[in-house]
N, C-alpha and C positions, 0 to 999 in steps of 0.2 A: 569399700572399707571405711571411708569417712564420707559422711554426707552432711552438708550445712545448708539450711534453708532460711532465707529471709533474716539473716543475722544482723542485729544492730548492737552497737556498744557506744556509750557516751561516757565521758569523764566530765561531770558537772554540765556545763553548757556546750562542751566541745563534742560534736558528733564525729566519732572516729570511724565506725563501720556503719554503712547506710544500706543495709539490705543485701548481704552477701549470699549468693547461691553457688555452692561448689561441691563437687563429688570427686573422690579419688578412688580408683579401683586397686585391687590387690596387685602388687608388682609394678605399679605405675610410678614414674618419677615426674613430679610436677614442680617446676620452679616458679616462684612468685617474684616478679620484678616491678619496678615503679619508683617514682620519686620518694624521697624521705618525707615522712608524715602522711603517707597515703593509707596507712592502716595495716600494712603487711605483718609487722611483728605482733600487733594487737590481735589479728586474726589467729596467728599461731598460738598465742597465749590463751585465747578462748577455747581452742581445740583441746588443750590438755588441762583446762580448768585453772590456769594461773590467773585468768581474768573471768569474771562472771558476766555473761551476755545479758543485755536488757530484754531483747526480743529475739524470737526465732527458735530454731531447733538445731541440735547437734546430735548425730548418731555415729557410733563406731561399731563396725562389724554387726550391724543390725540391732544394736542395743542403744536406746536413747540415753544420752547424758542429760540433755535438756530438751523439753518439748514445748512447743508454742501452745498456750491456752487460748480460749475463745477471744481474749482481748489482744492476743499477740505476744503477751509476756512470756519470757523463757522460764519455764518451771523445771527445776533440777530434781533429779533423784536424790536420795539421801547421800550425805557425804561419804559414807562407807561404800555405797554402791558406785558412786562416781570415782572414788579412789581406786576401787577394784578394776573398773573399766580402763581408767587412765594409766594403770600400772603397765598396760600393754603398749603405751605410747612413749617412745624415747624422745628426749629433747636435748639439743645441744645449743648452748647460748653463745652470744658473741664474746662474752667476757669470762668464759671457762667455768666459773663458779666452783672451783676445786676447794677442798678443805686445806688451808695452808699448813695446819699443824699435823696433817696425816701424810704418810708416804703415798707414793703413786699406787702401790698395791692396796693399801688400806682404803684409799679413795674409791677404788674400783669394787672392792668386796663389801663395802659397808651396806649398800642397799640390798644386794642379793641375800645377805645374811639376816639383816634386820627386817626387811620387808617380805622377802620371799621365803625366808626360813631355811635357806641352804646351809649346809655345814661349812665351816671355815675352810676345810680341806678342798671341798668341791668348788667353792667360790674362788679360792686361790688358783686352782687348776684352770678354771675358766678365764680368770684374770690374766694369767700368764699366756694362755692361748691368744687372747685378744691383744695383749701387748706385743706379742710376736706379729700379729696381723697388722698392727699399726707401726711396727718397726721400733718398738721402745722397750723390749724385754730387759735390756741392760740398765734401764732407768727405774726398775720396779721398786728399789729401796730409796730412790731419791725423793726429795720433797718439791712441791710446786715451785718454791722460790729458787730452786736450782735449775729450772727448766726454761727454755726459750718459749716464746708465745706459741709458736707452731707445735712444739712438743706438748705444751699444756692442752692445746686444743685436741691433739690426737689422744691424749689421756682422757679428755672429756668425752670423746667419741667412744673410746673403749668402755668407759664407765656407763654410758647410756646403753651400749650393746650388751653389757653384762646382765641387764634386766631382761634380756631376750625379748625385746619388743617386736610387735607385728608391724609397726610403722615408725619411722624416724622423722622428727621435725628438726630442721636446722634453721636457726635464726641468725642470719648474716654471720656464718661461722668464720669468715676471714676478715671481717671489717676491723678488728682490733689488732691485726697482725702487720708487721713490717712487710713490704712488698716481696722481699726475697724468701719469706717464710710461707707465703700463701700456697705455693705449689705443693708443698708436702701435705698440707691438709686437704686440698682438692684431690690429690692422688688417692687418699684414703676413701673419700666420698665416691670417687670414680670406681674404686674397687667394689664398694657396696652396690653401686648402680649395675655393675657387671653381674653381680650375684642376684639382681632383681629384688633387692630390698625395697619395699614401698617407702617412698620418701617425699616429703614436701620441703622445699628448700627456698628460703627467702635469701636472695643474693643480689649483689651488685656486680658479680663476675659474669658479664654478658656472654662472652665466648664459651665459658664453661657451661652456663645454663643451656646455651644452644646445642652444645655437644652431647650432653648427657640426658636431656629432658625428653620425655614423651610429649609433654604439653607445657606450654608457657602461659602463665596467668599474668596479665598486666593490670595493676591496680593504680587508681588515681582518685584522690579525694574520697576515700572510704568506699569506693565501688570497684567492681571488676569491669574494666572497659573491654577487654578482649580475653578470651580463653580459647587457645588454639594450638596447633602444632608449631614447632619452632619456625618453620618457613613463613607461616602467617605473620609472625612478629618481625623476623629479621630480614626476610627476603622481599616480601610484598606487603608491608604494613599499610593497610588501607586507612586506618584511623589516624587523623592528623596529630592527635595527642601523642601517639606512639612514635610517629616520625619525628616530632619535636624532641621527645625524650631521647631517642636513640642518637639523633644528631649531636646532642650534648654529651652523651656518655661514651660514644664509640669513637 
């Protein structure tokens, strides 16, 4: 579903991604773990065009978003084509990014109506179904300022799902939450995993990643160090860098 080849991204003199190769199949759940500053979030942001890669190729469902030219430079399709492809990629951020002046319902229906051209009635029906799914139908007329952090993140997940994406990207979805609110968000993601929604999850929740993931990708210093099944990472980690990391976080 997603294929990344030789992906590089720098911010001025800081090389953040240093030749990433990654593929994710339909229905696969891949968690990306690693220390802060290893490039995990930048990788996600390149996948849905929130950041523009310097080198390499990115394709989604067989369509190139960016393709490496003869010099290695990432050459993108037109903005219109990229936006069309990326409209099938859902993204959930660590800080929710809800519109504070719009109700929960309006937050969810905005993009389906404005971007996908759905009728307001159809978008509202979908929004109510999704709010039921994340356990927040009773909050549909509330505003983000009236919600807890966990509730805001569940609304953000419903908002992303309202665009009917083929894949969901989660960028540390629980890192901004108080510890007692983390479980309610992880439960929603777990439900999506049971439905075999294709997902890439950047997370610091190691036990959760181990439980739901088909594969774990460990990143360090802008590179993928290991890409394997959970037991390769958590039970028999051969790479010393992973052992050092896990000893600190577990």
